[in-house]
N, C-alpha and C positions, 0 to 999 in steps of 0.2 A: 755437700754430698748430694742434696736434692737437684742442684743445677747439673752436676756431673751425670747422675742417673737420667735426667731428662735429656741431656745431650746424647747419652749412649742410646737411649730409646729412639731418639730421632735418626741416629746413624743406622741402627738396626732396621728401622722402618724404610729408610732410603735404600738400604742394601737390599731389602726384600722387594721394594718397588723396582730396583734395577734388575734384580734377578727375573722378576716377572716379565719386565720389558724384554729382556734378552730371550726368555723362553718364547714370548709371543713372536719376536722377530724371527727366531729360528723356525717356529712352526709356520710362520708365513712364508718363509723362503722354501721350506720343504713342500708346502702346498703348491707354490708356483712351480717348483721343480717337477712335482708329480703331474700338474696340469700340462706342463710343457711336454713331458714324455708321453702323456696319454693322447695328446693332440695328433701325433703322427700316425699311430695305428688307426685311430678313429677316422682320420682323413683317408687313410688307405682303404678302410672298410666302405666308407661312402663312395670312393672312386670305383672300387670293385663292384659294389651294388649297382651303380649307374651303368657300368659296362655290361653287367649281367642282364639288366632290364633291356638294353639295346639288342643283346644277342638273342633274348627270348622271342623277338619278332621273327627270327629264322633259325629255330633250334636245329634243324637238320644240317644246315650249313655250318653252324657255330658250335655244334654239340660238344666236341672235344675241348675247345677253348672255354666254353662256358663251364664245363666240369672242373677245369683247372682254376678258373676264376673263383668258383664257389668254394673250392679247397683253400684258396688264399684267404677268403673271407673268414672261413673257420679257424685258420691258422693265426690271424692277426690278434684276436682276443687273447689267445694263449701267450702270444709274444708280449703283449701289453701287461698281462698278469705277472709274467716272469720279471719284467723290467720294474714293475711296481714293488714286488716283493724284494728285489735286490737293492732298490734305492731305499726302501724303508729300513732294511737291515743295515745299510751303509750309514744312514743318517742317525740310527739309533746308537751304533757303537763302532762304526767303521769296519764291520764285518765283511770279509771277502770269501767267496767260494772258488778258490783257485783250482785249476786243473791244467794238464798239459794238452795242447792242441796245436794243429797246423794252421798257420795264418792264411794260406790260400783258401782253405775251406771256410774260414770266417768271412773273408773277402767276398767269395762267391755267395754266401748266405746274405750278406748285406746288400750286394748288388741285386739280388732277386727281389728285394723289397722296393727298390727305386727304379728298376729297369724300365718298366712300362711308363713311368712318369718321364724319364729321360727320353725314351723313344718319341714320345709326343712332342718333345722340344728338339727333335733332331740332334740329340747329344750322343756322342760316341764314347765308350769307355775304352781306355788303353791300359794294359797291365804291364808293368816292368818289374817283375819278381826275380830276385836273385836265384840262381840255381842252388839246389841243396840247401834251401832256406831252413834253418833249424826251427824246431818247434818252440813255442813260448809258454810261460807258466803264468796264468792270470785268470781272473774271473771273466769267463767267456761271454756271459750275458752283458756285463758291464762294458767290455771291450766292443761288443756288438752295438751298444748304445753309442759309444764314442765314434765309431766309424760311421754309423748311420747318420749322426748329426753332421759330421764333416761332409758326407756325400750330399745330404739334403741341402746344406749350405752352398755347396758347389753348383748344384743344379738350379737353385734359386738365384744365384750370382749371374747366371747367363740368361735369365728369363727375358730381359729386355735388350739383350745384346744382338749382334748380327746372328742371322739364322744358319749361315754356312760355317763350316769349320768349328763347330762346338765340340769341345773334347774335354774329358775329365780323365786324368791320368792317376793311377794308384801305383805307387812303387814301394818296394820293401827290400832291405838289405841288412846285413849284419854290421855291427860296429865293433871297434876294438875292445870296448869295455863290457863284453858279454851281454849286449842289448841288441834288439832288432829295432830298426827305425822304419816307420811306415809314413808315407807322405801322400796327401791327396792334393792334386793340383787342378786347376781349371783355367781356361783361356778367356774368362770374362773380364769385366772391367777392373776387377781387383778391389782392394780395401782402400777406402778414402783416408786422406790424412787426418780428418777429424776422429775417425773410428780406430785408427791404427793403435793408439796408445790406450784404448779403453776396451778392446775386444773381449778380454777375459774378466771384466768386471761385471757383476750381477746386474741385470736389468739394463745393461748398455746395448742398444740395438739401433740400427738404422732402417729396420723393416716396419712397415706401417702396422702390421698385425703381430709383430714379434714380441716376445718377452724378454729377450736378451739373457736367456739362461743357459742355452745350449752349450756354448763354449766354456762357460764358467763351470757347469757341472762336469763337462768332459775333462777339463783340466784337473779338477778335484779327483775324479776317478782314476785318471792316469797316475797322478802323483801318489795316490794311495798304493800303487804297485810298485813305487820306486822309480817311475818313469817321469817324463816331461812331455808337455804339449806346448807347441809355440808356433807363431806365424813365421815361417822361413822366408817368405817373400810376399810383398804386398800387391804388386802389379806386374804380371798377373798373380793371383793368390795361390799360395802354397802353404798348407798347414802340415806339420809333421809331429809325430809322438813316438816315444820309445817304450818298449816293454822288455822285461827280463827273459833271457833265453832259459829254457827248461834245463834244469840240472846245474845251472851256473851259480856260484856263490857270490852273494852281494852283502856288503856291509849294511 
């Protein structure tokens, strides 16, 4: 009996240690995810602030643009706060705040955050949106995070490529299964053979300063909506994801 009790105590202790390790791992992954998502708006604020400082040298000439840039500086912390709250809710219990919205509006909003960065690299955006595209039902903030990650990756993929004919295409069309498919394509170098099979693994990255969490987080968020996110083409790169059409019934 004594031996059995000692064995049970050791098992309980190991189970407690395992649970503690799992909680620490989950907390670490969440902390990395939050750091990853905070990095983008903080970088944007820094870029806008540098631009504002330059425009202050000639405020009469750049007055309107300066006011618009300062407005963007004020808007970025609000966006970061929204993303942080939704990610925290999601990691705590998988909660979604779904609403019905039009995808073109979300695409325009996402493009507004990266347009200046793309212009500095001579990148042109091309939209291929189906006519009468139905509205989707999803968490708008989370889907904005997904789209922003894909656009930021596409821009970075062309950083060291040829300077002419840099193009990112965003397409959207309906599927037969009451889903809308959105794709982000670029004409950069594409995804390497080494990274192709590991793209959606946490902490897998080919970037010197990357965390390797953007695609992993994005896939988790899309799957929570009943959709999928995948690499449709490696070279040139094309990423696609699906979302449910508003009003459609899904099992």
